[in-house]
N, C-alpha and C positions, 0 to 999 in steps of 0.2 A: 280337715279345715272346716271351721264353723262359720256358716254364712247366715247366722240368725237375722231374720228380717221382721218387720212389722208392717201393718197396713199403712197406706198413705195417710198422712195427717191432714190432707187438703180435700175438702168437699166442695167442688165447684158449683153444685146445684144450690148451695146455700148463698153463695156470693151474689149472683145475679139479682135475686129479689131484694136483697139488702141494699144494693147500689141503686135500684130503681126507687125504693122508698126514700133514700137519702135526699133526692132532689126536691122532695116536698117538705123537708124539715125547715121550720121557720127560724127567724133570728133569735127568738126567745129560747128555743130549744138549744141552739148552737151556744148561746151564752151560758146556759145551764151546764152543758157538757164541759165547756172550758173551766167553769168554776169547779166542777167535780175533778177535773184533771189536776187542779192545784192541790188536791189532797194527796197526790202522788200514790194512788192505789191502782193506777192503770185504767184502761177503757175497754169496753167490749166492741164487738164487730160493728154493731149498729152505730155506736158513737164515733168510731173511727171513720165509718162511711159518711156520717153527717159532716164531720170536719173536712173530709176530702171534697165536699161539695161547695165549700166556701168560695165565693167570688167577690163579695162585698168588701171594699177596702177597709172599712172600719172593723168588720169581724176578722179580717185577715190580720190587722194590727193587733187585735186582742189575742188571736191565736199565737202570734209570734211573741208577744209579751209574756204570755203564760209559759211558753216553751223556755224563754230566758229565765224565768223565775225557777222553774223546776230544774233546769240545768245547773243553775247557781246553787240551789239548795242541796242537790245530791253530789255534784262534782266540783263545786267551787269554781275557781278560775284556772284550773290546771288543764293542760292539753298533753296527753301522752304522745310521744313521738317515736316513730320506728322507720326502718328502711326495708323494702322488699329485696330479697336476694334470689334472683333467678338462676337456678343451676342447670336448667335444660329447657329447650323448646321442642324436644321430640314429642310427637303426639300421634296417637292412632285414631283419634276421633275426627269426624268431619262436621265441624260446627261452623255454619256459614258466616257467623259474625266475627270469628277469631282468626288472627294471623297465624296461629299455631296449627290450624286445621291440616289434616293429613295430606290433602290434595293441593296445598298451596306450594307450588314448585318454585315460586319466587322467594320463598323464605330460606335463608341459610340455616341449616340445622346444626345444632351444637349442644353437646352435653359436656359440662365442665368436668375435668379430672378432679380428684380430691385435692391435688396440689393447687389447681386453679381456684377451687372453692376456698381454700385457705387464703390465697392471695386476695380474692374478692372480699373475704371477711376482714383481712387486715386493712384494706382500703376503707371499708365501712367503719371500722373501729376508729381509724384515723380521722374520720369526719367528726366523731364524737358519739356515735350511736352505741346503745347498750342492748337494743332489742331489734331483732330482725324477723321478717316473715319469709320463710323459705318457700319458694314457689318452683314447681316443676311441671312441664307439660305432662299429659296423661299417657306417657309411655316412657320406658326407662332403657338405659343401655343393657347389654347382655346379662349383667348380673341381676337385673330385675329390681324388685322393691328394696332389696338390701342396699342398693345405690343410695336411696334416700336416707336410710338408717345410718350409713357411713357418713353421709354429708352432714347430718346433724351432729354426729360425734366430732367431725372435723371442725365445724363452726365453734362448738363449745371448747375445743382444744386450743384455739388460737389466742395467744396473749401478745399484745402489742404495747410495749411500754407499760403504762398503768391501766391500759384499756383492755376490755374484753366484752364479748357478747354474753349477757346474763340471762337472756330469755330468747329461745327460738320458738316462734309460732310457725305453724306448718299449713300450707295450702297445697294439697296434692289430691289425686284422684280418690274417690271413695274406695274403702278397703273392706276386706272381710273382717270378721270379729277377731280372728287370730292375728291378722296383720295390725289391727288397731292396738292389740295388746303389746305387740312388738314396738309400735310407735310410742305408746305410753312409757315403756321401759327406757326410752331415750331421754326422759325428763323434759319433754316439750312443754310449752305453755298451753296455747290454744290450738285446737284443730279447726281449720276453717274450710268450709265448702259452700259454694253458692249453687242454688238451684237454677240460677240464670232467669228462668221464667217458670212460674207455677201453673201456667195455662197449658193443659196437655196438648191441645191441637197446635198451638204455637211452638211448644217444645218439640213436637214431632217434626214440624216443618223446618226448624233451624238446626236440629241435630240429626243429620242424615244417616250416619253410620258410626260404628265404634261402640264401645261399652257405654259411653255417655248417652247414647240414644235410649237407654233403658231409664225412663223417668223414675220408676219406683226404686230401682237400685240406688239412684242418686239421692232422692228425697229422704230415704231412710238411713243415709250414711250417718247423720248426727246421732240417731238412735244407737247404731252399732258402736260408735265412738264412746258414747256414755256408758253403754253396757260393758265396754272394755275397761272402764275406769278412768277415762279422760274426763275430768270434771268440767273443763271449759271448752265449749264449742262456739264457733262463729258461723252465722248463716248470712245470706244476702240475696239480692235480686239485681240483675243487670237491667236497669230501667231503660225502656225504649223498645224492647221486644214486644211488649203487650201493654194494654191500658194500665197505667200506674195505679189506678184506683182498684182494679182487680188484684194487682200484685200485692198491694199493701194489706188487703184483707186476707189473701192467701198466706202471706207472711205471718200475719197475726194468728191464723189458724195453726201454723207450724209452731209458733212460739207457745201457744196454749197447749198444744200436744206435748211438747217437751216438758212443760211445767207439770202437766197431769201425770205423765209417765215417770218422770225422774225427780220431781220436786223442785226443779230449777230450770229456768229458761236459758236462752243463749247468752254467753258472756258478751258477745258483740254482734251487731248487725251492720253490714256494709251496704252502702248505697251508691254503687258505681252507675254512671250513665254510659250507654253505648257510645263509643268513640271510634274514629277512623282507625282501621287496621289494614296493613298491606294485604292485598289479595282478597279483599272482602268488600263487596258492594253494599251488603246489608249495613255495615257499620257507617258507611258514608251517608246512607239514607235510612235512618232508624224507622222501622215500621210504625211505631207509636212514639214519636219524639216527645220528650218531656221538657217543657219550657223552664227557664230559670225560676220563675215564680212558683210553678208547681214543684220544682225540685226543692225549693226552700220549704214549701208546705210539707213535703214528704218528711224532711228532717224534723220539722216542728211536731208533726203528728206522731211520729215514732217516739220522740222524746216524751210526749204526754202519754202515749199508749203503753209504753214499756219503760218507765222512768229509770229503772235500775240498770238497764242494758247500755253498754258502751256503743256509740255510733262512730263508725270509721269513715273518714273522708280521704280518698286517695289523691294522688297528683294527676289523675285524669282531668280534674277541674282546674280552672285558672285561679290565680292568686286571689282575685277580687271575690269570686264566688266562694272560695274556701273561707275567706275572712268573714263573709256574711253568715255562713253556717255555724261558725264557732259559737255564736251567741244563741243559736236556735236549737242546739242539742249535740253537736259533734263533740266527742271527747277524745278521739284518737286521730292522728293524721300521719301520713307518710311524708318524708321530706328528703330532698337530695336524691330522688329515686332514679333507678334505671330498670327498664323492663325487658332487657335482653341479657342472656347469659354472658358474663364477662364484661358487662356494661360499665362497671365502676373502674375497670382498668382500661378498657378500649374506648369508652365513651358510648353515647347513645347511638345505636345502629338500627336504623329504621327497618332494614331487611332482616333483622333478627328479633325485633321487638314484638310484644304481644299487642300493644295498642299505642296510640300517640299520647304524649304527655301534654297536660295543659299548664303545669307549673314546673318550670325548668330551673328554679332557683336552687342554690346550694343549701345545705343544712344550716350553715351559719346565717345566711340571709333570712331563712324561714324563722329560725329561732329569734333573731332580732325583731322581725316583724311581729311575731306572736307576742313578744315581751312589750313592744311599743303599744300594742293593743290592750295591754293589761293582763294578759294570760300568762300563766307560769308554764314554760316548757318543761315537761316532766320526762325523765328517763328512768323512772322508778320501776323496779321489778320486785319490790319487797313482798307484796302479797304472795307471789309465786313461791318465794323461799320460805315464807312463814306459814304456808298451807292455807292462806285465805283465798281459796278457790271454790268453784262450784257453789254449793248451798251456803258454805261459810262466808263466802264473799257476799252473796245476795242478802244474807241476814244483816250485814252491815250496810249494804248499798240501799236496800229498800227503805229504811227509815232515814237515810241521808247521813248515817254516821261514818261511812267509809272515808269521807273527806277529812275527818279528824286524824286519820292515819296518813292519808295520801298527801295532804297539804304539806306537812313537815317533810315527808319523803321527797315530794316534788321540789321543794326548795333546796334540799341537800344535794339532789342529783343535778339540779340546775346549776348550783354553785360549782359542783365538780366539773360540769361541762365548761363553765366560764373560765375556770382556772386552767384546765388542761387543753381546751380546744378553741375557746371563744376569741374572736378578733377583738382588737381594742374597742371598736365602736359597739360591739355586742356586749362586751364587759361593762361599759359605761351604762348602757340601757338596763342590763340585767341587774347590776348592783343596786340601781335605784329602785327597780321593781321589787327586789328582795327586801329592801329596807321598808318600802311602802307596805308590802304584804305583812311583814312582821308587826308593823305599827297598828294594823287593822285587826290582828288576831286577838283572841281572848288570852288571858294570862297563862293558862295551862298550855295552849297550843304554842304560844310564843316561847315559853320555857323549853318545850320539847324541841321546837325548831332551832332555837338558838344553840342548844346542846349539840344537835347534829351538825349545824353549820360550823361551830367551833372545831369539831373533829375534822371536817373537810378542810377547813382553813389551816389546820396543822399537818396536813398531808395524808390523812386517812381517806380511804376510798370505800365505796359500797356500804355506807352506813344508813340504817333505816330503822323504823320502829313498827 
């Protein structure tokens, strides 16, 4: 078994002095950094720190406006939609903020059978989803890691009417290099792992026991995944455990490390905030709470600092805050979510869930709301099937060219959703949005999009360019 490792990508000694200097940056310098960000070449640590110090309402408005421009330039008006699929809440770790922690005797433990996973997948498909994030607690039934591999095969194998899951992303415990190679062989999309907090002392305090207590084993998991040939990795921070300004600079160090070693940064960055979880006092009283204003700043700064990277917003946040972050940089959202094993069939069970949801709306309600705001709900997985992953994806994303592929694909998958699953009210809103979007496209994009839409309207599925 090969446990190839690398040194930690985070140097805390660099971060403190940068944050101290940032408080002395004047408005002129802030404006210059925002102007630089509009070039979509990214920002360095000192520039990110300077933006994190903004408190002036006028400068904050300029920050948000710049984030909107960059988001529109690279991603256009589309929002990728997915659902989490929790297959197990078994866990051997003692993480004080998480309901799945090993010593939480109030949590009902459950690992779905393959038949139950198939049934959950059917229910997700019948909502209209094409993409799932498979999630498991960091312990498995007797069969071990092969349980996850079988679950992925099960999900891909479910066909329900004209529906299917076309992309399985995976959020499971850090693996060895050999295990990552096995994971890649299942044709997953993105492997996702969160460091939770990059601050070593805080990390040690909240991760009491279990393999997750090993900071370095976790922080180097994306390296092993990419060494194993998984092109797309997702990273993230659980904001609220430590000062968000520290976390965002450490996150940037991690991103630059991946770029330097593999020629490509993370495919996605997730920005969850600490939320209440059963059996956890830490979640009810975050050590370093993040206000709504600062949370919006985090999204906007990340969009400017790593413009090519997808930013994921979960249903931890309420509907209003989610809406506000769409324009600031969020490009992927979960919808109609359940965070307990079997939740799509049994409903949301607080005594089996990982955390409390802030947005309880159905997928159809979210899709209609997104469309009413002028964003295209996208169920596209075309890049994955065409090999536009890793560096190939970034080569298109960095100059903003990826939207010329993604916009037509977003429209075709949205139309597919409307015809197969949309409520009458959502179809009305969606049909108007598609027409308005086509009218605003350049002639080439409109021609490509119209061709794909015509195919969908005649009964074809899974068409993309």
